N, C-alpha and C positions, 0 to 999 in steps of 0.2 A: 504494500500500500504506500502511496506517495506521502511524503511528509508535508505538512501544512507550512506554507511560507509565511514568515513573520513580516508584519508591516513595521517599518522603522518609524521612529518619532518624526524624523525629517519628512517622510512620506505623509504622515498624518497631518503635520503642520501645513504641508503643501496643499493637501486636499482641502483643508479648512480655508486657507487663504484664497485658492482658486475659486472655490464655490462662492465665497463671500464677494469675490470680484465679478461674479456673474457667469463664470465659465460653465459650459454644459458638462453633464456627467461623463459622457463619452469622451470628451476632450480631456477631462481630468484623468480618466483612465489611461489615455495615451501618454499624457505628460508625466504621470507618476509611475507608470508601468504596473498599475494594479489592474488585474484582469477581471475583476468581478464588480458589477454595479452594487451588489448587495454589500460588499465590503466598504464601498464608498458611503453608502447610506448608513451602515453601521457606525462608521467613524463620525458622520454628521450627527446621528442620533445620540451617540454616547457623549458628544460634546455640546448637546443642547441647541444645535443649529436648526432652526425651523426650515422645512422644505419649501421650495418655491412651487407655485402652482404650475401644473403641466399645461402646455399649449397643445390643443388637439387639432392639428392639421390646419388646412387652408381656411375652413369655415371660421374658426376662432380668430385667426389672424385678420380675416376680412372684417369680422365684427369689431375688433380692436381699432382698425383703421377707420371704420364708419363712425365709431364713437369718438374718434379724435384723441385717443389715448396714445 
């Protein structure tokens, strides 16, 4: 069985910083070389960082533009 890879404190701080700066989860995964979205969310949750609302496709984006947000 494969050994679980440990996340370093530097990676954890980087995740928190990038997320707070508005970077997307997929981009954070690439930047930090963390291969699991769940791991990213676990880091955010354990540090009390609220999750951003998800944008659901073109319809939501068009609604935002119409509302002038």
